[in-house]
BALUM-97943 format. One record per residue (C-alpha): chain; x, y, z; residue in one letter; residue number from 1. Coordinates in nm, 4 decimals, padded with zeros to 6 digits, always signed. Each point is the difference from the previous one (the first is absolute). Layout:
BEGIN
ATOM  unit        px        py        pz  code  pos
ATOM     A         X         Y         Z     a  NUM
...
This chain:
BEGIN
ATOM  unit        px        py        pz  code  pos
ATOM     A  -00.4289  -07.8712  -03.5135     m    1
ATOM     A  -00.0536  -00.3600  -00.0942     k    2
ATOM     A  -00.0561  -00.1710  -00.3256     f    3
ATOM     A  -00.1555  -00.3195  -00.1124     i    4
ATOM     A  +00.3005  -00.1283  -00.1077     d    5
ATOM     A  +00.1803  +00.0796  +00.3293     d    6
ATOM     A  -00.2569  -00.2699  +00.2080     i    7
ATOM     A  -00.1255  -00.3292  -00.0399     d    8
ATOM     A  -00.3711  -00.0487  -00.1537     v    9
ATOM     A  -00.0090  -00.3641  -00.0213     s   10
ATOM     A  -00.3699  -00.1266  +00.0964     g   11
ATOM     A  -00.1092  +00.3456  +00.0630     k   12
ATOM     A  -00.3016  +00.1969  -00.1376     r   13
ATOM     A  +00.0696  +00.3444  -00.1540     l   14
ATOM     A  -00.2193  +00.3056  -00.0118     f   15
ATOM     A  +00.2188  +00.1945  -00.2430     m   16
ATOM     A  -00.0826  +00.3727  -00.1193     r   17
ATOM     A  +00.0215  +00.0168  -00.3758     m   18
ATOM     A  -00.0235  +00.3192  -00.2627     d   19
ATOM     A  -00.2273  -00.1733  -00.2384     y   20
ATOM     A  -00.1520  +00.3339  -00.0962     n   21
ATOM     A  +00.0458  +00.0213  -00.3547     v   22
ATOM     A  -00.1812  +00.0741  -00.3149     p   23
ATOM     A  -00.2965  -00.2057  -00.0716     v   24
ATOM     A  -00.2281  +00.0653  -00.3114     k   25
ATOM     A  -00.3066  -00.2096  -00.0755     n   26
ATOM     A  +00.1360  -00.2947  +00.2467     g   27
ATOM     A  +00.3560  +00.0373  -00.1991     v   28
ATOM     A  +00.3089  +00.1231  +00.1704     i   29
ATOM     A  +00.1558  +00.2374  -00.1779     q   30
ATOM     A  +00.3365  -00.0027  +00.1882     d   31
ATOM     A  +00.1373  -00.2503  +00.1859     e   32
ATOM     A  +00.3352  +00.1479  +00.1011     t   33
ATOM     A  -00.0933  -00.0179  +00.3931     r   34
ATOM     A  -00.1362  -00.4028  -00.0162     i   35
ATOM     A  +00.3004  -00.0907  -00.1807     v   36
ATOM     A  +00.2292  +00.1915  +00.2452     q   37
ATOM     A  -00.2095  -00.1960  +00.2841     s   38
ATOM     A  +00.1245  -00.3169  -00.1441     l   39
ATOM     A  +00.3517  -00.0907  +00.1900     p   40
ATOM     A  -00.1745  +00.1138  +00.3683     t   41
ATOM     A  -00.2899  -00.2971  -00.0808     l   42
ATOM     A  +00.2479  -00.2670  -00.1271     r   43
ATOM     A  +00.2505  +00.0684  +00.2496     h   44
ATOM     A  -00.2759  -00.0442  +00.2746     a   45
ATOM     A  -00.2076  -00.2795  -00.1924     l   46
ATOM     A  +00.3529  -00.1872  -00.0495     d   47
ATOM     A  +00.0658  -00.0236  +00.3637     n   48
ATOM     A  -00.3208  -00.1460  +00.0779     g   49
ATOM     A  -00.2051  +00.2794  +00.0959     a   50
ATOM     A  -00.3959  +00.0595  -00.0973     s   51
ATOM     A  -00.0641  +00.3569  -00.0949     l   52
ATOM     A  -00.3242  +00.1899  +00.0751     v   53
ATOM     A  +00.0742  +00.3325  -00.2758     l   54
ATOM     A  -00.1899  +00.3475  +00.0125     s   55
ATOM     A  -00.0069  +00.2606  -00.1385     s   56
ATOM     A  -00.2192  +00.3329  -00.1328     h   57
ATOM     A  -00.1107  +00.0856  -00.3340     l   58
ATOM     A  -00.1049  +00.3417  -00.0971     g   59
ATOM     A  -00.2210  +00.2548  +00.2342     k   60
ATOM     A  -00.3205  -00.1934  +00.1051     p   61
ATOM     A  +00.0225  +00.2294  +00.3375     k   62
ATOM     A  -00.1569  -00.2673  +00.2069     g   63
ATOM     A  -00.2550  -00.1158  -00.2194     k   64
ATOM     A  -00.0219  -00.3166  -00.1994     v   65
ATOM     A  +00.0638  +00.0790  -00.3730     v   66
ATOM     A  -00.0675  -00.3227  -00.2074     p   67
ATOM     A  +00.2713  +00.1781  -00.2510     e   68
ATOM     A  +00.2351  +00.0206  +00.2103     l   69
ATOM     A  +00.0075  -00.3477  +00.1179     t   70
ATOM     A  +00.3932  -00.1931  +00.0115     l   71
ATOM     A  -00.1835  -00.2823  -00.1889     a   72
ATOM     A  +00.2450  +00.0672  -00.2935     p   73
ATOM     A  +00.2927  +00.0361  +00.2024     v   74
ATOM     A  -00.0819  -00.3311  +00.1802     a   75
ATOM     A  +00.0126  -00.2018  -00.3583     k   76
ATOM     A  +00.3308  +00.1935  -00.1121     r   77
ATOM     A  +00.2086  -00.0901  +00.2919     v   78
ATOM     A  -00.1495  -00.3522  -00.0224     g   79
ATOM     A  +00.1202  +00.0030  -00.3977     e   80
ATOM     A  +00.3358  +00.1718  +00.1117     l   81
ATOM     A  +00.0371  -00.2708  +00.2763     l   82
ATOM     A  -00.1316  -00.3088  -00.1826     g   83
ATOM     A  -00.2162  -00.0895  +00.2759     m   84
ATOM     A  -00.3633  +00.1017  +00.1163     d   85
ATOM     A  -00.0808  +00.3206  +00.1837     v   86
ATOM     A  -00.3528  +00.0341  +00.1190     p   87
ATOM     A  -00.0922  +00.3149  +00.0859     l   88
ATOM     A  -00.2449  +00.0301  +00.3424     a   89
ATOM     A  -00.3038  +00.1573  +00.0027     p   90
ATOM     A  +00.1393  +00.2714  +00.2415     d   91
ATOM     A  +00.2662  +00.1196  +00.1987     c   92
ATOM     A  -00.1056  -00.0919  +00.3569     i   93
ATOM     A  -00.3268  -00.2058  +00.1524     g   94
ATOM     A  -00.0489  -00.3314  +00.1591     d   95
ATOM     A  -00.0263  -00.1332  -00.3922     e   96
ATOM     A  +00.3675  +00.1667  -00.1067     v   97
ATOM     A  +00.1429  -00.1959  +00.3480     m   98
ATOM     A  -00.1256  -00.2823  -00.0684     s   99
ATOM     A  +00.1519  -00.0077  -00.3952     m  100
ATOM     A  +00.3620  +00.1186  +00.1708     v  101
ATOM     A  -00.0036  -00.2648  +00.2962     t  102
ATOM     A  -00.0502  -00.3306  -00.2621     s  103
ATOM     A  +00.2906  +00.1166  -00.2215     l  104
ATOM     A  +00.2870  -00.2665  -00.0169     k  105
ATOM     A  +00.3320  +00.1342  -00.0468     a  106
ATOM     A  +00.0651  +00.0871  -00.3628     g  107
ATOM     A  -00.3136  +00.1643  -00.0601     q  108
ATOM     A  -00.0919  +00.3688  -00.0552     i  109
ATOM     A  -00.3597  +00.1637  +00.0205     i  110
ATOM     A  -00.0342  +00.3474  -00.0599     m  111
ATOM     A  -00.2381  +00.2519  +00.1971     l  112
ATOM     A  -00.2842  +00.1991  -00.1509     e  113
ATOM     A  +00.1031  +00.3957  -00.0790     n  114
ATOM     A  +00.1078  +00.1114  +00.3686     l  115
ATOM     A  -00.1305  +00.3782  -00.0967     r  116
ATOM     A  -00.3793  -00.1659  -00.0331     f  117
ATOM     A  +00.0408  +00.0519  +00.4006     h  118
ATOM     A  +00.0027  +00.3744  +00.1672     e  119
ATOM     A  +00.2410  -00.1280  +00.2531     g  120
ATOM     A  +00.2756  -00.0437  -00.2016     e  121
ATOM     A  +00.1019  +00.3571  -00.1109     t  122
ATOM     A  -00.1129  +00.0831  +00.3390     a  123
ATOM     A  +00.2603  -00.1821  +00.1316     n  124
ATOM     A  -00.2789  -00.1404  +00.2642     d  125
ATOM     A  +00.1104  -00.2479  +00.2376     p  126
ATOM     A  -00.2479  -00.2610  +00.0015     e  127
ATOM     A  +00.0241  -00.0226  -00.3845     f  128
ATOM     A  +00.3626  -00.0241  +00.0612     a  129
ATOM     A  -00.0115  -00.2560  +00.2523     k  130
ATOM     A  -00.2318  -00.1989  -00.1554     a  131
ATOM     A  +00.2058  +00.0250  -00.3191     l  132
ATOM     A  +00.3468  -00.1612  +00.2200     a  133
ATOM     A  -00.2012  -00.2943  +00.1442     k  134
ATOM     A  +00.0126  -00.1149  -00.3777     l  135
ATOM     A  +00.3249  -00.0932  +00.0288     g  136
ATOM     A  +00.3500  -00.1219  +00.2229     d  137
ATOM     A  +00.2007  +00.2378  -00.1168     i  138
ATOM     A  -00.0584  +00.2803  -00.1763     y  139
ATOM     A  +00.1761  +00.1354  -00.3621     v  140
ATOM     A  +00.0039  +00.3346  -00.1529     d  141
ATOM     A  +00.1225  +00.0336  -00.3486     d  142
ATOM     A  -00.2236  +00.3029  -00.1213     a  143
ATOM     A  +00.2808  +00.2783  -00.0565     f  144
ATOM     A  -00.2822  +00.2015  -00.1416     g  145
ATOM     A  -00.1775  +00.0239  +00.2719     l  146
ATOM     A  +00.2701  +00.0692  +00.2793     a  147
ATOM     A  -00.0901  +00.3713  +00.0016     h  148
ATOM     A  -00.3309  -00.0575  +00.1489     r  149
ATOM     A  -00.0711  -00.0876  +00.3314     a  150
ATOM     A  -00.2640  -00.2440  -00.0884     h  151
ATOM     A  -00.1799  -00.3228  +00.2162     a  152
ATOM     A  +00.1924  -00.2756  -00.2448     s  153
ATOM     A  +00.3325  +00.1550  +00.0149     n  154
ATOM     A  +00.0264  +00.1974  +00.3679     v  155
ATOM     A  -00.2717  -00.1126  +00.2001     g  156
ATOM     A  +00.0575  -00.3552  -00.0620     v  157
ATOM     A  +00.3381  -00.0242  +00.1189     t  158
ATOM     A  -00.1428  +00.0658  +00.3643     q  159
ATOM     A  -00.1800  -00.2693  +00.0422     y  160
ATOM     A  +00.1805  -00.2515  -00.2281     a  161
ATOM     A  +00.2301  -00.2853  +00.1585     q  162
ATOM     A  +00.3274  +00.0781  -00.1958     m  163
ATOM     A  +00.0224  +00.2646  -00.2864     s  164
ATOM     A  +00.2553  +00.0432  -00.2629     c  165
ATOM     A  +00.0372  +00.1521  -00.3667     g  166
ATOM     A  -00.0342  -00.2126  -00.3317     g  167
ATOM     A  +00.3045  +00.0098  -00.2519     l  168
ATOM     A  -00.1726  +00.2674  -00.2233     l  169
ATOM     A  -00.0062  +00.2186  +00.3390     l  170
ATOM     A  +00.3719  -00.1197  +00.0363     k  171
ATOM     A  +00.0710  +00.1121  -00.3498     k  172
ATOM     A  -00.1068  +00.3417  +00.0576     e  173
ATOM     A  +00.1542  +00.0433  +00.3194     w  174
ATOM     A  +00.3357  -00.0840  -00.1531     e  175
ATOM     A  -00.0044  +00.1477  -00.3172     f  176
ATOM     A  -00.1472  +00.3284  +00.1138     l  177
ATOM     A  +00.1733  +00.0022  +00.3033     g  178
ATOM     A  +00.3437  -00.0102  -00.2298     k  179
ATOM     A  -00.0895  +00.2623  -00.1843     a  180
ATOM     A  -00.0793  +00.2144  +00.2488     l  181
ATOM     A  +00.2893  -00.0766  +00.2503     h  182
ATOM     A  +00.2592  -00.1773  -00.1374     n  183
ATOM     A  -00.0046  +00.0406  -00.3936     p  184
ATOM     A  +00.3424  -00.0654  -00.2491     e  185
ATOM     A  +00.0649  +00.3458  -00.1351     r  186
ATOM     A  -00.0293  +00.2051  -00.1842     p  187
ATOM     A  -00.3543  -00.0242  +00.0714     y  188
ATOM     A  -00.2593  +00.1785  -00.1929     i  189
ATOM     A  -00.3676  +00.0713  +00.0612     a  190
ATOM     A  -00.2426  +00.0293  -00.3110     v  191
ATOM     A  -00.3404  +00.1893  +00.0964     s  192
ATOM     A  -00.2617  -00.0008  -00.2665     g  193
ATOM     A  -00.4223  +00.0142  -00.0220     g  194
ATOM     A  -00.2340  +00.3248  +00.0111     s  195
ATOM     A  -00.0184  +00.1410  +00.3168     k  196
ATOM     A  +00.3016  +00.1051  +00.2508     v  197
ATOM     A  -00.2481  +00.0659  +00.2474     s  198
ATOM     A  +00.0042  -00.3759  +00.1090     t  199
ATOM     A  +00.3745  -00.0565  -00.0609     k  200
ATOM     A  +00.1173  +00.2702  +00.2201     m  201
ATOM     A  +00.1015  -00.2007  +00.2862     g  202
ATOM     A  +00.1854  -00.2601  -00.2454     i  203
ATOM     A  +00.2007  +00.2269  -00.1112     l  204
ATOM     A  +00.0705  +00.2046  +00.2826     k  205
ATOM     A  +00.1134  -00.3447  +00.1799     s  206
ATOM     A  +00.2183  -00.0881  -00.2636     l  207
ATOM     A  +00.1556  +00.2748  -00.0911     i  208
ATOM     A  +00.2107  -00.0494  +00.2881     k  209
ATOM     A  +00.1078  -00.3367  -00.0785     h  210
ATOM     A  +00.0380  -00.0147  -00.3658     v  211
ATOM     A  +00.2704  +00.1643  -00.2340     d  212
ATOM     A  -00.1982  +00.1305  -00.3060     a  213
ATOM     A  -00.3792  +00.0455  -00.0769     m  214
ATOM     A  -00.1830  -00.0261  -00.3120     i  215
ATOM     A  -00.3390  +00.1504  +00.0005     i  216
ATOM     A  -00.2381  -00.0248  -00.2692     g  217
ATOM     A  -00.3765  -00.0134  -00.0847     g  218
ATOM     A  -00.2410  +00.2843  +00.0429     a  219
ATOM     A  +00.1735  +00.0545  +00.3413     m  220
ATOM     A  +00.2713  +00.1089  -00.1166     a  221
ATOM     A  -00.1765  +00.3133  -00.1393     n  222
ATOM     A  -00.0334  +00.0848  +00.3881     t  223
ATOM     A  +00.3598  +00.0643  +00.0010     f  224
ATOM     A  +00.0517  +00.1477  -00.3068     l  225
ATOM     A  -00.2609  +00.2750  +00.1123     l  226
ATOM     A  +00.1999  -00.0086  +00.2913     a  227
ATOM     A  +00.2985  +00.1057  -00.1833     q  228
ATOM     A  -00.1458  +00.2791  -00.1959     g  229
ATOM     A  -00.1266  -00.1994  -00.3136     f  230
ATOM     A  -00.2989  +00.0547  -00.1768     n  231
ATOM     A  -00.1931  -00.3425  +00.0086     p  232
ATOM     A  -00.2895  +00.1152  -00.2216     g  233
ATOM     A  -00.3272  -00.2166  -00.0446     g  234
ATOM     A  +00.1580  -00.3024  +00.1923     s  235
ATOM     A  -00.1159  -00.1546  +00.3289     l  236
ATOM     A  +00.2416  +00.2037  +00.2815     v  237
ATOM     A  -00.1235  +00.0253  +00.4092     e  238
ATOM     A  +00.0213  +00.3739  +00.0393     r  239
ATOM     A  -00.0687  -00.0266  +00.4264     d  240
ATOM     A  +00.3535  -00.2706  -00.0196     h  241
ATOM     A  +00.2301  +00.2241  -00.1141     l  242
ATOM     A  +00.1474  +00.0974  +00.3381     d  243
ATOM     A  +00.0282  -00.3977  +00.0510     d  244
ATOM     A  +00.1791  -00.0225  -00.3506     a  245
ATOM     A  +00.2366  +00.2721  +00.0605     k  246
ATOM     A  +00.0496  -00.1652  +00.3510     e  247
ATOM     A  +00.1255  -00.3012  -00.1957     v  248
ATOM     A  +00.2245  +00.1750  -00.2132     l  249
ATOM     A  +00.1489  +00.1616  +00.2899     k  250
ATOM     A  +00.0609  -00.3279  +00.2099     l  251
ATOM     A  +00.1861  -00.1084  -00.3353     a  252
ATOM     A  +00.2045  +00.2360  -00.0448     e  253
ATOM     A  +00.0675  -00.0557  +00.3997     e  254
ATOM     A  +00.0883  -00.3662  +00.0017     k  255
ATOM     A  +00.1997  +00.0672  -00.3505     g  256
ATOM     A  -00.2654  -00.1967  -00.1816     v  257
ATOM     A  +00.0198  +00.0161  -00.3563     t  258
ATOM     A  -00.3832  +00.0839  -00.1216     l  259
ATOM     A  -00.0853  -00.1042  -00.3427     h  260
ATOM     A  -00.3121  +00.2079  -00.1786     l  261
ATOM     A  -00.1574  -00.0595  -00.3269     p  262
ATOM     A  +00.2125  +00.2482  -00.2897     m  263
ATOM     A  -00.2892  -00.0855  -00.2505     d  264
ATOM     A  -00.3766  -00.1218  -00.0530     f  265
ATOM     A  -00.2605  -00.1677  -00.2450     i  266
ATOM     A  -00.2669  +00.2662  -00.0091     l  267
ATOM     A  -00.3634  -00.0991  -00.0839     g  268
ATOM     A  -00.3281  +00.1658  +00.0872     k  269
ATOM     A  -00.1945  -00.2416  +00.1896     g  270
ATOM     A  +00.1247  -00.3402  +00.1643     i  271
ATOM     A  -00.2057  -00.1754  -00.2507     e  272
ATOM     A  +00.1386  +00.1500  -00.2940     d  273
ATOM     A  +00.0914  -00.2858  -00.2328     s  274
ATOM     A  +00.3395  +00.1570  -00.1693     t  275
ATOM     A  +00.2373  +00.2797  +00.1821     p  276
ATOM     A  -00.0598  +00.3571  -00.1157     s  277
ATOM     A  +00.3547  +00.0179  +00.0359     g  278
ATOM     A  +00.3386  +00.0391  +00.2349     t  279
ATOM     A  +00.1484  +00.3081  +00.1926     c  280
ATOM     A  +00.2302  +00.0691  +00.2562     d  281
ATOM     A  -00.0460  +00.0475  +00.3823     a  282
ATOM     A  -00.1410  +00.3429  +00.0226     g  283
ATOM     A  -00.1769  +00.0831  -00.3519     d  284
ATOM     A  -00.2853  -00.1789  +00.0324     i  285
ATOM     A  -00.2803  +00.1827  -00.1622     p  286
ATOM     A  -00.2881  +00.0997  +00.1952     d  287
ATOM     A  -00.2653  -00.2455  -00.1778     d  288
ATOM     A  +00.2316  -00.3595  +00.0006     q  289
ATOM     A  +00.1219  -00.2408  +00.2458     m  290
ATOM     A  +00.3319  -00.1346  +00.0704     a  291
ATOM     A  -00.1075  -00.3765  +00.0097     l  292
ATOM     A  +00.2985  -00.1477  -00.0363     d  293
ATOM     A  +00.3809  +00.0561  +00.0124     v  294
ATOM     A  +00.1616  +00.0643  -00.3175     g  295
ATOM     A  +00.2804  -00.1370  -00.1625     p  296
ATOM     A  +00.2748  +00.2426  +00.1650     k  297
ATOM     A  -00.1148  -00.1078  +00.3516     t  298
ATOM     A  -00.0114  -00.3889  -00.0785     v  299
ATOM     A  +00.3799  +00.0234  -00.0865     e  300
ATOM     A  +00.0634  +00.2306  +00.3340     s  301
ATOM     A  -00.1756  -00.2415  +00.1894     f  302
ATOM     A  +00.2067  -00.3340  -00.1706     t  303
ATOM     A  +00.3079  +00.1958  +00.0600     q  304
ATOM     A  -00.1107  +00.0912  +00.3689     a  305
ATOM     A  -00.0661  -00.3657  +00.0647     l  306
ATOM     A  +00.3512  -00.1515  -00.1556     a  307
ATOM     A  +00.2205  -00.1824  +00.2481     g  308
ATOM     A  -00.2816  +00.0059  +00.2924     v  309
ATOM     A  +00.0162  -00.2783  +00.2187     k  310
ATOM     A  -00.3580  +00.0406  +00.1629     t  311
ATOM     A  -00.2776  +00.1458  -00.1576     v  312
ATOM     A  -00.3727  +00.0416  +00.2127     l  313
ATOM     A  -00.2705  +00.1216  -00.3147     w  314
ATOM     A  -00.3074  +00.0967  +00.1180     n  315
ATOM     A  -00.2377  +00.1463  -00.2982     g  316
ATOM     A  -00.0100  +00.0371  -00.3761     p  317
ATOM     A  +00.1226  +00.3442  -00.1562     v  318
ATOM     A  -00.2866  +00.0325  -00.2544     g  319
ATOM     A  -00.3367  -00.1100  -00.0725     v  320
ATOM     A  +00.0966  -00.3638  -00.0744     f  321
ATOM     A  -00.3812  -00.1169  -00.0166     e  322
ATOM     A  -00.0162  +00.2045  -00.3063     n  323
ATOM     A  +00.2656  -00.1844  -00.2901     p  324
ATOM     A  +00.0204  +00.3839  -00.1393     a  325
ATOM     A  +00.1983  +00.0752  +00.2921     f  326
ATOM     A  +00.1648  -00.3121  +00.1484     a  327
ATOM     A  +00.3166  +00.0263  -00.1484     a  328
ATOM     A  +00.2188  +00.1923  +00.2646     g  329
ATOM     A  -00.1554  -00.2710  +00.2915     s  330
ATOM     A  +00.0756  -00.3380  -00.2286     k  331
ATOM     A  +00.3430  +00.1810  -00.0963     a  332
ATOM     A  +00.0654  +00.0580  +00.3755     l  333
ATOM     A  -00.1251  -00.3510  +00.0991     a  334
ATOM     A  +00.2339  -00.1616  -00.2593     k  335
ATOM     A  +00.2956  +00.1624  +00.1192     c  336
ATOM     A  -00.0714  -00.0846  +00.3428     i  337
ATOM     A  -00.0646  -00.3804  -00.1032     a  338
ATOM     A  +00.3906  +00.0273  -00.1380     g  339
ATOM     A  +00.1701  +00.1139  +00.2626     l  340
ATOM     A  +00.2329  -00.1891  +00.2222     d  341
ATOM     A  -00.1427  +00.1010  +00.3161     a  342
ATOM     A  -00.2494  -00.0612  +00.3019     l  343
ATOM     A  -00.3444  +00.0678  -00.1772     t  344
ATOM     A  -00.3012  +00.0921  +00.1896     i  345
ATOM     A  -00.3248  +00.1015  -00.1113     v  346
ATOM     A  -00.2988  +00.1178  +00.1808     g  347
ATOM     A  -00.3717  +00.1005  -00.0651     g  348
ATOM     A  -00.2981  -00.0953  -00.2143     g  349
ATOM     A  +00.0856  +00.1904  -00.3357     d  350
ATOM     A  +00.3640  -00.0689  +00.0057     t  351
ATOM     A  -00.0968  -00.3621  +00.0803     d  352
ATOM     A  -00.2414  +00.0123  -00.2449     a  353
ATOM     A  +00.2242  +00.1652  -00.2721     l  354
ATOM     A  +00.2437  -00.2625  +00.0449     i  355
ATOM     A  -00.2533  -00.2794  -00.0494     h  356
ATOM     A  -00.1330  +00.1343  -00.3102     s  357
ATOM     A  +00.3381  -00.0189  -00.1411     e  358
ATOM     A  +00.0733  -00.3626  +00.1146     h  359
ATOM     A  +00.3199  +00.1318  +00.2174     m  360
ATOM     A  -00.0953  -00.0968  +00.3082     a  361
ATOM     A  +00.2708  -00.2639  +00.0237     d  362
ATOM     A  +00.2334  +00.1970  -00.1114     q  363
ATOM     A  +00.0074  +00.1813  +00.3532     f  364
ATOM     A  +00.1319  -00.0969  +00.3568     d  365
ATOM     A  -00.2991  +00.1003  +00.1756     f  366
ATOM     A  -00.3678  +00.1251  -00.0628     i  367
ATOM     A  -00.1886  +00.1620  +00.3412     s  368
ATOM     A  -00.3521  -00.1657  +00.0446     t  369
ATOM     A  -00.0511  +00.3423  +00.1867     g  370
ATOM     A  -00.1872  +00.3114  -00.0832     g  371
ATOM     A  -00.0223  +00.2017  +00.3347     g  372
ATOM     A  +00.2085  -00.2512  +00.1749     s  373
ATOM     A  +00.3050  +00.0497  -00.2267     f  374
ATOM     A  -00.0287  +00.4059  +00.0235     l  375
ATOM     A  -00.0422  +00.0141  +00.3819     e  376
ATOM     A  +00.2590  -00.3214  +00.0413     f  377
ATOM     A  +00.2994  +00.2481  -00.1937     m  378
ATOM     A  -00.0955  +00.3072  +00.1710     e  379
ATOM     A  +00.1086  -00.1725  +00.2767     g  380
ATOM     A  -00.3450  -00.0841  +00.1843     a  381
ATOM     A  -00.0454  -00.2868  +00.2509     d  382
ATOM     A  -00.3170  -00.1720  -00.1805     l  383
ATOM     A  -00.2557  -00.1482  +00.2465     p  384
ATOM     A  +00.0434  -00.3509  -00.1297     a  385
ATOM     A  +00.3588  +00.0367  +00.0596     f  386
ATOM     A  -00.0207  +00.0971  +00.3212     k  387
ATOM     A  -00.3032  -00.2389  +00.0844     a  388
ATOM     A  +00.2396  -00.2805  -00.0883     l  389
ATOM     A  +00.2793  +00.1294  +00.2018     k  390
ATOM     A  -00.1994  +00.0411  +00.3522     e  391
ATOM     A  -00.1603  -00.3403  -00.0911     a  392
ATOM     A  +00.3576  -00.1614  +00.0476     c  393
């Protein structure tokens, strides 16, 4: 697979698929992480004499023009960060767009309007993909968050583009996650949290084959505790995934992987409670109470488990961190991992949100921009976008 720093882009017009699907409220971007992380690719292309045609989706307009989902705020912010004008085209294909694109000079940028205003994008329609490919001399994919989807702008377009390559952010994801999956420095520990074990079962079964130890927290830990015979009380638990939990427990035993589960919990009657109702050991949760954060014994246990490790892959908080009453465990875990002398890799939107809310993003080696792509990559899947880029080479 080729990347943008492997090829000569001087004098070329680049059609670039970015992931600018960022939260926007009343025209104001709420989290610009994905935009900021794309800047090295843009600057590299501009510094090397290319003109850029930026494309992205925003939200789920389902093939219809939805004014609230315009990329205008994104174009404005990209321009501010680069210190240059980034006009927004009225559409992403068509004669008017083609005229604007072909008039670009080296060092200039234009952003296309929301790709998903057209049904052909998510349908991976060949004609739509062909129209997109005509917008550039070289196609550049820098949208890791979409890599697990086969859409026109990241898969279909590679069949018609003169040349295709990945951007610097895509390369970074490929290298960091690939290292964690295939060549980690040991000891290697995976930390997995979140609410549902059902969404994490694939990555748990895959990682158990690669790691030396695994920490499981959050509501998903309740299913594992129930599988071991502990009573989850009124906590969230996926009883229809007990067999999956037992399979992971068995795999860990067979592979000699140490599995760390919560020892105690902070309780509440609901996730909206303003104060915790108490603390209890795992297995002693009353039927009218929910485990909403890990307790102090667990924080100490998890901290000890992380001591001395050389690679950490973290996906998912260990409590309802959005509520300050139940955020202490996740914050303590973040502080612990950030302070390790280890390669620290973070994946998943909730974990990303936690780290940014604590202003700790610069204390981790790598924060993945993908959600579903991150999970599927770490499961060992050959993501459609990566496959398409490799085949295009």
